[in-house]
TORKOL-4160 file (C-alpha; in steps of 0.2 Angstrom, whole numbers, padded with zeros to 4 digits, m for minus):
394
<pt num="1" X="0582" Y="0587" Z="0710"/>
<pt num="2" X="0587" Y="0604" Z="0702"/>
<pt num="3" X="0576" Y="0615" Z="0692"/>
<pt num="4" X="0581" Y="0624" Z="0676"/>
<pt num="5" X="0577" Y="0642" Z="0678"/>
<pt num="6" X="0566" Y="0651" Z="0667"/>
<pt num="7" X="0578" Y="0664" Z="0661"/>
<pt num="8" X="0597" Y="0665" Z="0659"/>
<pt num="9" X="0606" Y="0668" Z="0675"/>
<pt num="10" X="0622" Y="0666" Z="0685"/>
<pt num="11" X="0618" Y="0660" Z="0703"/>
<pt num="12" X="0625" Y="0674" Z="0716"/>
<pt num="13" X="0626" Y="0687" Z="0702"/>
<pt num="14" X="0611" Y="0700" Z="0699"/>
<pt num="15" X="0618" Y="0707" Z="0683"/>
<pt num="16" X="0623" Y="0693" Z="0672"/>
<pt num="17" X="0615" Y="0693" Z="0654"/>
<pt num="18" X="0622" Y="0683" Z="0641"/>
<pt num="19" X="0620" Y="0697" Z="0626"/>
<pt num="20" X="0629" Y="0709" Z="0636"/>
<pt num="21" X="0642" Y="0697" Z="0641"/>
<pt num="22" X="0646" Y="0693" Z="0623"/>
<pt num="23" X="0645" Y="0711" Z="0618"/>
<pt num="24" X="0657" Y="0715" Z="0633"/>
<pt num="25" X="0669" Y="0701" Z="0627"/>
<pt num="26" X="0668" Y="0708" Z="0609"/>
<pt num="27" X="0674" Y="0724" Z="0613"/>
<pt num="28" X="0689" Y="0715" Z="0624"/>
<pt num="29" X="0681" Y="0724" Z="0640"/>
<pt num="30" X="0684" Y="0705" Z="0647"/>
<pt num="31" X="0700" Y="0695" Z="0642"/>
<pt num="32" X="0705" Y="0677" Z="0648"/>
<pt num="33" X="0716" Y="0677" Z="0664"/>
<pt num="34" X="0734" Y="0680" Z="0656"/>
<pt num="35" X="0739" Y="0685" Z="0673"/>
<pt num="36" X="0734" Y="0667" Z="0678"/>
<pt num="37" X="0723" Y="0674" Z="0691"/>
<pt num="38" X="0709" Y="0662" Z="0686"/>
<pt num="39" X="0697" Y="0664" Z="0701"/>
<pt num="40" X="0698" Y="0684" Z="0700"/>
<pt num="41" X="0694" Y="0682" Z="0681"/>
<pt num="42" X="0677" Y="0671" Z="0686"/>
<pt num="43" X="0672" Y="0682" Z="0700"/>
<pt num="44" X="0674" Y="0698" Z="0688"/>
<pt num="45" X="0666" Y="0692" Z="0671"/>
<pt num="46" X="0652" Y="0684" Z="0680"/>
<pt num="47" X="0650" Y="0697" Z="0694"/>
<pt num="48" X="0651" Y="0684" Z="0709"/>
<pt num="49" X="0654" Y="0689" Z="0726"/>
<pt num="50" X="0672" Y="0693" Z="0731"/>
<pt num="51" X="0672" Y="0680" Z="0745"/>
<pt num="52" X="0662" Y="0666" Z="0734"/>
<pt num="53" X="0663" Y="0649" Z="0740"/>
<pt num="54" X="0653" Y="0640" Z="0729"/>
<pt num="55" X="0655" Y="0622" Z="0726"/>
<pt num="56" X="0658" Y="0616" Z="0709"/>
<pt num="57" X="0652" Y="0598" Z="0707"/>
<pt num="58" X="0657" Y="0588" Z="0692"/>
<pt num="59" X="0655" Y="0568" Z="0694"/>
<pt num="60" X="0662" Y="0565" Z="0713"/>
<pt num="61" X="0674" Y="0580" Z="0714"/>
<pt num="62" X="0668" Y="0597" Z="0721"/>
<pt num="63" X="0680" Y="0614" Z="0721"/>
<pt num="64" X="0679" Y="0631" Z="0725"/>
<pt num="65" X="0685" Y="0645" Z="0716"/>
<pt num="66" X="0699" Y="0648" Z="0728"/>
<pt num="67" X="0705" Y="0628" Z="0727"/>
<pt num="68" X="0705" Y="0630" Z="0708"/>
<pt num="69" X="0716" Y="0645" Z="0709"/>
<pt num="70" X="0727" Y="0636" Z="0722"/>
<pt num="71" X="0729" Y="0621" Z="0708"/>
<pt num="72" X="0734" Y="0635" Z="0695"/>
<pt num="73" X="0747" Y="0642" Z="0706"/>
<pt num="74" X="0754" Y="0627" Z="0709"/>
<pt num="75" X="0759" Y="0624" Z="0691"/>
<pt num="76" X="0766" Y="0608" Z="0686"/>
<pt num="77" X="0769" Y="0602" Z="0704"/>
<pt num="78" X="0765" Y="0585" Z="0710"/>
<pt num="79" X="0763" Y="0579" Z="0692"/>
<pt num="80" X="0747" Y="0592" Z="0688"/>
<pt num="81" X="0752" Y="0594" Z="0671"/>
<pt num="82" X="0758" Y="0577" Z="0668"/>
<pt num="83" X="0746" Y="0574" Z="0653"/>
<pt num="84" X="0760" Y="0564" Z="0642"/>
<pt num="85" X="0769" Y="0549" Z="0647"/>
<pt num="86" X="0778" Y="0535" Z="0638"/>
<pt num="87" X="0777" Y="0516" Z="0638"/>
<pt num="88" X="0784" Y="0514" Z="0654"/>
<pt num="89" X="0773" Y="0526" Z="0663"/>
<pt num="90" X="0788" Y="0541" Z="0664"/>
<pt num="91" X="0781" Y="0557" Z="0662"/>
<pt num="92" X="0786" Y="0565" Z="0645"/>
<pt num="93" X="0794" Y="0583" Z="0642"/>
<pt num="94" X="0777" Y="0595" Z="0640"/>
<pt num="95" X="0775" Y="0602" Z="0624"/>
<pt num="96" X="0782" Y="0620" Z="0622"/>
<pt num="97" X="0772" Y="0636" Z="0620"/>
<pt num="98" X="0773" Y="0637" Z="0603"/>
<pt num="99" X="0768" Y="0619" Z="0600"/>
<pt num="100" X="0752" Y="0623" Z="0612"/>
<pt num="101" X="0747" Y="0638" Z="0600"/>
<pt num="102" X="0749" Y="0627" Z="0585"/>
<pt num="103" X="0736" Y="0615" Z="0593"/>
<pt num="104" X="0725" Y="0628" Z="0599"/>
<pt num="105" X="0726" Y="0638" Z="0582"/>
<pt num="106" X="0717" Y="0621" Z="0573"/>
<pt num="107" X="0702" Y="0628" Z="0580"/>
<pt num="108" X="0702" Y="0647" Z="0577"/>
<pt num="109" X="0687" Y="0653" Z="0565"/>
<pt num="110" X="0701" Y="0662" Z="0554"/>
<pt num="111" X="0711" Y="0645" Z="0550"/>
<pt num="112" X="0709" Y="0631" Z="0539"/>
<pt num="113" X="0707" Y="0615" Z="0550"/>
<pt num="114" X="0715" Y="0604" Z="0537"/>
<pt num="115" X="0730" Y="0616" Z="0535"/>
<pt num="116" X="0734" Y="0619" Z="0552"/>
<pt num="117" X="0733" Y="0601" Z="0555"/>
<pt num="118" X="0745" Y="0598" Z="0542"/>
<pt num="119" X="0756" Y="0612" Z="0549"/>
<pt num="120" X="0755" Y="0605" Z="0566"/>
<pt num="121" X="0763" Y="0588" Z="0560"/>
<pt num="122" X="0775" Y="0595" Z="0547"/>
<pt num="123" X="0783" Y="0608" Z="0561"/>
<pt num="124" X="0785" Y="0594" Z="0575"/>
<pt num="125" X="0802" Y="0588" Z="0580"/>
<pt num="126" X="0804" Y="0569" Z="0580"/>
<pt num="127" X="0799" Y="0560" Z="0596"/>
<pt num="128" X="0791" Y="0576" Z="0602"/>
<pt num="129" X="0771" Y="0577" Z="0610"/>
<pt num="130" X="0767" Y="0588" Z="0596"/>
<pt num="131" X="0772" Y="0574" Z="0583"/>
<pt num="132" X="0761" Y="0561" Z="0591"/>
<pt num="133" X="0747" Y="0572" Z="0593"/>
<pt num="134" X="0747" Y="0576" Z="0575"/>
<pt num="135" X="0747" Y="0559" Z="0572"/>
<pt num="136" X="0732" Y="0554" Z="0582"/>
<pt num="137" X="0722" Y="0569" Z="0576"/>
<pt num="138" X="0727" Y="0565" Z="0557"/>
<pt num="139" X="0721" Y="0546" Z="0560"/>
<pt num="140" X="0703" Y="0552" Z="0567"/>
<pt num="141" X="0701" Y="0567" Z="0555"/>
<pt num="142" X="0687" Y="0564" Z="0542"/>
<pt num="143" X="0682" Y="0580" Z="0534"/>
<pt num="144" X="0666" Y="0584" Z="0524"/>
<pt num="145" X="0668" Y="0576" Z="0506"/>
<pt num="146" X="0668" Y="0587" Z="0491"/>
<pt num="147" X="0650" Y="0582" Z="0485"/>
<pt num="148" X="0643" Y="0586" Z="0502"/>
<pt num="149" X="0643" Y="0603" Z="0499"/>
<pt num="150" X="0648" Y="0606" Z="0519"/>
<pt num="151" X="0662" Y="0620" Z="0518"/>
<pt num="152" X="0666" Y="0633" Z="0531"/>
<pt num="153" X="0673" Y="0650" Z="0527"/>
<pt num="154" X="0686" Y="0657" Z="0537"/>
<pt num="155" X="0680" Y="0674" Z="0549"/>
<pt num="156" X="0687" Y="0685" Z="0561"/>
<pt num="157" X="0671" Y="0690" Z="0566"/>
<pt num="158" X="0665" Y="0674" Z="0577"/>
<pt num="159" X="0664" Y="0677" Z="0597"/>
<pt num="160" X="0666" Y="0663" Z="0607"/>
<pt num="161" X="0672" Y="0667" Z="0626"/>
<pt num="162" X="0673" Y="0649" Z="0630"/>
<pt num="163" X="0685" Y="0645" Z="0616"/>
<pt num="164" X="0697" Y="0661" Z="0622"/>
<pt num="165" X="0698" Y="0653" Z="0640"/>
<pt num="166" X="0700" Y="0637" Z="0633"/>
<pt num="167" X="0715" Y="0643" Z="0623"/>
<pt num="168" X="0722" Y="0650" Z="0638"/>
<pt num="169" X="0719" Y="0634" Z="0648"/>
<pt num="170" X="0728" Y="0624" Z="0636"/>
<pt num="171" X="0744" Y="0636" Z="0638"/>
<pt num="172" X="0742" Y="0636" Z="0658"/>
<pt num="173" X="0741" Y="0618" Z="0659"/>
<pt num="174" X="0754" Y="0614" Z="0646"/>
<pt num="175" X="0743" Y="0605" Z="0636"/>
<pt num="176" X="0746" Y="0602" Z="0617"/>
<pt num="177" X="0731" Y="0591" Z="0612"/>
<pt num="178" X="0726" Y="0573" Z="0614"/>
<pt num="179" X="0737" Y="0559" Z="0607"/>
<pt num="180" X="0733" Y="0540" Z="0609"/>
<pt num="181" X="0739" Y="0538" Z="0627"/>
<pt num="182" X="0726" Y="0551" Z="0631"/>
<pt num="183" X="0713" Y="0537" Z="0632"/>
<pt num="184" X="0721" Y="0531" Z="0649"/>
<pt num="185" X="0719" Y="0547" Z="0657"/>
<pt num="186" X="0705" Y="0546" Z="0670"/>
<pt num="187" X="0708" Y="0564" Z="0679"/>
<pt num="188" X="0710" Y="0581" Z="0675"/>
<pt num="189" X="0712" Y="0598" Z="0681"/>
<pt num="190" X="0703" Y="0607" Z="0696"/>
<pt num="191" X="0698" Y="0621" Z="0685"/>
<pt num="192" X="0688" Y="0609" Z="0674"/>
<pt num="193" X="0672" Y="0609" Z="0686"/>
<pt num="194" X="0671" Y="0628" Z="0687"/>
<pt num="195" X="0672" Y="0628" Z="0666"/>
<pt num="196" X="0658" Y="0615" Z="0667"/>
<pt num="197" X="0648" Y="0625" Z="0676"/>
<pt num="198" X="0648" Y="0642" Z="0669"/>
<pt num="199" X="0651" Y="0635" Z="0650"/>
<pt num="200" X="0648" Y="0617" Z="0647"/>
<pt num="201" X="0655" Y="0601" Z="0646"/>
<pt num="202" X="0664" Y="0604" Z="0630"/>
<pt num="203" X="0669" Y="0619" Z="0621"/>
<pt num="204" X="0661" Y="0622" Z="0602"/>
<pt num="205" X="0672" Y="0628" Z="0589"/>
<pt num="206" X="0666" Y="0640" Z="0575"/>
<pt num="207" X="0668" Y="0627" Z="0563"/>
<pt num="208" X="0658" Y="0614" Z="0572"/>
<pt num="209" X="0644" Y="0626" Z="0574"/>
<pt num="210" X="0643" Y="0631" Z="0556"/>
<pt num="211" X="0643" Y="0613" Z="0550"/>
<pt num="212" X="0629" Y="0609" Z="0561"/>
<pt num="213" X="0620" Y="0626" Z="0554"/>
<pt num="214" X="0622" Y="0620" Z="0536"/>
<pt num="215" X="0618" Y="0601" Z="0538"/>
<pt num="216" X="0603" Y="0608" Z="0547"/>
<pt num="217" X="0597" Y="0613" Z="0530"/>
<pt num="218" X="0583" Y="0624" Z="0537"/>
<pt num="219" X="0577" Y="0610" Z="0549"/>
<pt num="220" X="0575" Y="0613" Z="0568"/>
<pt num="221" X="0590" Y="0607" Z="0578"/>
<pt num="222" X="0584" Y="0594" Z="0594"/>
<pt num="223" X="0597" Y="0598" Z="0607"/>
<pt num="224" X="0593" Y="0584" Z="0620"/>
<pt num="225" X="0601" Y="0584" Z="0635"/>
<pt num="226" X="0605" Y="0604" Z="0632"/>
<pt num="227" X="0614" Y="0605" Z="0650"/>
<pt num="228" X="0616" Y="0624" Z="0653"/>
<pt num="229" X="0613" Y="0629" Z="0636"/>
<pt num="230" X="0628" Y="0636" Z="0628"/>
<pt num="231" X="0628" Y="0625" Z="0613"/>
<pt num="232" X="0610" Y="0631" Z="0609"/>
<pt num="233" X="0614" Y="0649" Z="0613"/>
<pt num="234" X="0630" Y="0649" Z="0602"/>
<pt num="235" X="0620" Y="0638" Z="0588"/>
<pt num="236" X="0607" Y="0653" Z="0588"/>
<pt num="237" X="0619" Y="0667" Z="0587"/>
<pt num="238" X="0626" Y="0659" Z="0570"/>
<pt num="239" X="0621" Y="0670" Z="0556"/>
<pt num="240" X="0616" Y="0664" Z="0538"/>
<pt num="241" X="0625" Y="0669" Z="0524"/>
<pt num="242" X="0610" Y="0679" Z="0515"/>
<pt num="243" X="0595" Y="0687" Z="0521"/>
<pt num="244" X="0585" Y="0674" Z="0512"/>
<pt num="245" X="0590" Y="0661" Z="0526"/>
<pt num="246" X="0582" Y="0660" Z="0542"/>
<pt num="247" X="0592" Y="0659" Z="0557"/>
<pt num="248" X="0594" Y="0642" Z="0565"/>
<pt num="249" X="0579" Y="0636" Z="0576"/>
<pt num="250" X="0587" Y="0625" Z="0591"/>
<pt num="251" X="0574" Y="0617" Z="0603"/>
<pt num="252" X="0583" Y="0613" Z="0619"/>
<pt num="253" X="0577" Y="0599" Z="0629"/>
<pt num="254" X="0585" Y="0592" Z="0645"/>
<pt num="255" X="0578" Y="0583" Z="0662"/>
<pt num="256" X="0587" Y="0595" Z="0674"/>
<pt num="257" X="0595" Y="0582" Z="0683"/>
<pt num="258" X="0613" Y="0590" Z="0683"/>
<pt num="259" X="0616" Y="0606" Z="0692"/>
<pt num="260" X="0624" Y="0622" Z="0682"/>
<pt num="261" X="0629" Y="0638" Z="0691"/>
<pt num="262" X="0627" Y="0648" Z="0673"/>
<pt num="263" X="0613" Y="0646" Z="0662"/>
<pt num="264" X="0613" Y="0654" Z="0645"/>
<pt num="265" X="0595" Y="0652" Z="0639"/>
<pt num="266" X="0578" Y="0654" Z="0647"/>
<pt num="267" X="0567" Y="0642" Z="0637"/>
<pt num="268" X="0575" Y="0625" Z="0640"/>
<pt num="269" X="0560" Y="0612" Z="0639"/>
<pt num="270" X="0562" Y="0602" Z="0655"/>
<pt num="271" X="0557" Y="0584" Z="0651"/>
<pt num="272" X="0563" Y="0568" Z="0648"/>
<pt num="273" X="0572" Y="0565" Z="0630"/>
<pt num="274" X="0563" Y="0550" Z="0625"/>
<pt num="275" X="0547" Y="0556" Z="0632"/>
<pt num="276" X="0548" Y="0572" Z="0622"/>
<pt num="277" X="0553" Y="0563" Z="0605"/>
<pt num="278" X="0539" Y="0550" Z="0609"/>
<pt num="279" X="0527" Y="0565" Z="0608"/>
<pt num="280" X="0533" Y="0574" Z="0593"/>
<pt num="281" X="0535" Y="0559" Z="0580"/>
<pt num="282" X="0552" Y="0555" Z="0586"/>
<pt num="283" X="0559" Y="0572" Z="0580"/>
<pt num="284" X="0552" Y="0571" Z="0562"/>
<pt num="285" X="0560" Y="0584" Z="0550"/>
<pt num="286" X="0573" Y="0589" Z="0564"/>
<pt num="287" X="0592" Y="0585" Z="0568"/>
<pt num="288" X="0596" Y="0577" Z="0584"/>
<pt num="289" X="0610" Y="0584" Z="0594"/>
<pt num="290" X="0618" Y="0576" Z="0608"/>
<pt num="291" X="0633" Y="0585" Z="0617"/>
<pt num="292" X="0644" Y="0577" Z="0628"/>
<pt num="293" X="0630" Y="0564" Z="0631"/>
<pt num="294" X="0631" Y="0555" Z="0647"/>
<pt num="295" X="0637" Y="0536" Z="0648"/>
<pt num="296" X="0626" Y="0529" Z="0663"/>
<pt num="297" X="0608" Y="0523" Z="0659"/>
<pt num="298" X="0612" Y="0520" Z="0642"/>
<pt num="299" X="0607" Y="0537" Z="0638"/>
<pt num="300" X="0615" Y="0539" Z="0620"/>
<pt num="301" X="0609" Y="0523" Z="0613"/>
<pt num="302" X="0591" Y="0527" Z="0620"/>
<pt num="303" X="0590" Y="0544" Z="0611"/>
<pt num="304" X="0598" Y="0538" Z="0595"/>
<pt num="305" X="0584" Y="0523" Z="0594"/>
<pt num="306" X="0571" Y="0534" Z="0601"/>
<pt num="307" X="0575" Y="0546" Z="0587"/>
<pt num="308" X="0576" Y="0533" Z="0572"/>
<pt num="309" X="0564" Y="0518" Z="0579"/>
<pt num="310" X="0549" Y="0531" Z="0583"/>
<pt num="311" X="0550" Y="0537" Z="0565"/>
<pt num="312" X="0550" Y="0518" Z="0558"/>
<pt num="313" X="0535" Y="0514" Z="0569"/>
<pt num="314" X="0524" Y="0529" Z="0563"/>
<pt num="315" X="0530" Y="0525" Z="0546"/>
<pt num="316" X="0525" Y="0507" Z="0548"/>
<pt num="317" X="0507" Y="0512" Z="0554"/>
<pt num="318" X="0506" Y="0524" Z="0540"/>
<pt num="319" X="0505" Y="0538" Z="0552"/>
<pt num="320" X="0520" Y="0545" Z="0543"/>
<pt num="321" X="0520" Y="0546" Z="0524"/>
<pt num="322" X="0540" Y="0547" Z="0524"/>
<pt num="323" X="0555" Y="0549" Z="0534"/>
<pt num="324" X="0563" Y="0567" Z="0533"/>
<pt num="325" X="0576" Y="0567" Z="0520"/>
<pt num="326" X="0594" Y="0566" Z="0526"/>
<pt num="327" X="0588" Y="0563" Z="0544"/>
<pt num="328" X="0604" Y="0567" Z="0553"/>
<pt num="329" X="0612" Y="0564" Z="0572"/>
<pt num="330" X="0625" Y="0574" Z="0577"/>
<pt num="331" X="0635" Y="0572" Z="0592"/>
<pt num="332" X="0649" Y="0581" Z="0601"/>
<pt num="333" X="0660" Y="0571" Z="0612"/>
<pt num="334" X="0673" Y="0559" Z="0616"/>
<pt num="335" X="0683" Y="0550" Z="0601"/>
<pt num="336" X="0692" Y="0538" Z="0609"/>
<pt num="337" X="0687" Y="0523" Z="0620"/>
<pt num="338" X="0690" Y="0532" Z="0638"/>
<pt num="339" X="0672" Y="0531" Z="0643"/>
<pt num="340" X="0670" Y="0550" Z="0646"/>
<pt num="341" X="0655" Y="0551" Z="0634"/>
<pt num="342" X="0643" Y="0541" Z="0624"/>
<pt num="343" X="0648" Y="0523" Z="0629"/>
<pt num="344" X="0658" Y="0514" Z="0642"/>
<pt num="345" X="0671" Y="0504" Z="0631"/>
<pt num="346" X="0668" Y="0511" Z="0613"/>
<pt num="347" X="0667" Y="0526" Z="0602"/>
<pt num="348" X="0650" Y="0533" Z="0596"/>
<pt num="349" X="0656" Y="0528" Z="0578"/>
<pt num="350" X="0661" Y="0509" Z="0583"/>
<pt num="351" X="0642" Y="0509" Z="0590"/>
<pt num="352" X="0634" Y="0517" Z="0575"/>
<pt num="353" X="0643" Y="0505" Z="0563"/>
<pt num="354" X="0638" Y="0490" Z="0573"/>
<pt num="355" X="0619" Y="0495" Z="0578"/>
<pt num="356" X="0614" Y="0507" Z="0563"/>
<pt num="357" X="0621" Y="0500" Z="0548"/>
<pt num="358" X="0608" Y="0510" Z="0538"/>
<pt num="359" X="0616" Y="0526" Z="0542"/>
<pt num="360" X="0634" Y="0531" Z="0539"/>
<pt num="361" X="0648" Y="0545" Z="0546"/>
<pt num="362" X="0649" Y="0559" Z="0536"/>
<pt num="363" X="0661" Y="0568" Z="0545"/>
<pt num="364" X="0671" Y="0568" Z="0561"/>
<pt num="365" X="0682" Y="0584" Z="0565"/>
<pt num="366" X="0691" Y="0586" Z="0580"/>
<pt num="367" X="0685" Y="0599" Z="0594"/>
<pt num="368" X="0694" Y="0610" Z="0608"/>
<pt num="369" X="0699" Y="0597" Z="0620"/>
<pt num="370" X="0702" Y="0602" Z="0638"/>
<pt num="371" X="0717" Y="0593" Z="0645"/>
<pt num="372" X="0716" Y="0576" Z="0647"/>
<pt num="373" X="0701" Y="0576" Z="0635"/>
<pt num="374" X="0699" Y="0570" Z="0617"/>
<pt num="375" X="0685" Y="0576" Z="0608"/>
<pt num="376" X="0677" Y="0578" Z="0592"/>
<pt num="377" X="0661" Y="0582" Z="0582"/>
<pt num="378" X="0652" Y="0568" Z="0574"/>
<pt num="379" X="0639" Y="0570" Z="0560"/>
<pt num="380" X="0629" Y="0554" Z="0553"/>
<pt num="381" X="0615" Y="0553" Z="0542"/>
<pt num="382" X="0603" Y="0539" Z="0535"/>
<pt num="383" X="0608" Y="0532" Z="0518"/>
<pt num="384" X="0597" Y="0534" Z="0504"/>
<pt num="385" X="0586" Y="0520" Z="0501"/>
<pt num="386" X="0584" Y="0512" Z="0519"/>
<pt num="387" X="0566" Y="0514" Z="0523"/>
<pt num="388" X="0561" Y="0496" Z="0522"/>
<pt num="389" X="0550" Y="0493" Z="0537"/>
<pt num="390" X="0549" Y="0474" Z="0541"/>
<pt num="391" X="0564" Y="0464" Z="0542"/>
<pt num="392" X="0577" Y="0476" Z="0535"/>
<pt num="393" X="0587" Y="0492" Z="0543"/>
<pt num="394" X="0578" Y="0507" Z="0542"/>
């Protein structure tokens, strides 16, 4: 079983440093591969050997940089960009570059998500992929309510290399966002395993990171299944609006079973998430964060129940005087029933409604979704007044 390194690193690179990487990115010393030389970009930015032959594994597929670059150069040949099909299975015309840009603009830190979603639909041609993407995203969109006091201000200062690279990949792969038929797509593109290994399984947006910071309200965030730590690293970079507030404290926890070429943090607690929660009062006074939770082994349900049920057991035994106000679960994962994350045949929102009736979904916002994926950020909070221990939902 792989062991998680005790310091940030990229395998086969002697110079990788997360802070310096971000600093160089902010100075535009690195930019996405606008010449479409994806292989050269990865080698240059992570300072890898020129003849790099590392095998990037994702699920059952393994590719090298050279193989991924070959697929990039093939473009749409062989239906490699066939993300959209009609009811008869015929490949539809891909979205235009303008339509793709309208989709990626939804997630830019300088834009309003609600306004960008509206513009995506209002400027779509009838029958175009863009119209279907807009319809789907709008149907899933559940922004924070006015009384939640959650509000994200626009900014131009946010640095996120993964987002910039993701936006480039959307143009390269002619991907204009998920629609209803995306749930049927079971394969993606050969560059995806490379992105997984270096940046993680899902790209955070500025909005998602800021909402997590706000909903934490000074509490710790438990990043259970933290992987290579990109989300933890990004959350730790989030600046509070005033000097009176402390920066977000994030605890990364991972069992180390997955292999990652790049590790962004050096303090991952390498242990089973259930065991850690059991030894820390079920995560009392903390937010549970699940980023791209795996489907196998009932991982998602076990973590959620451990987080909630262990606290209930301690409360019943009078070992806790009360539960944390606004106990919170955050999940970044699939928002359709494709089975890529969380649960094999249903969304996490559907599971929470059935299995955790004492909780409510306070928001669901789209996340930057790689070609063939449909991802969102969910935040669930315990309803007030549901602390009954015996025979009632807690």
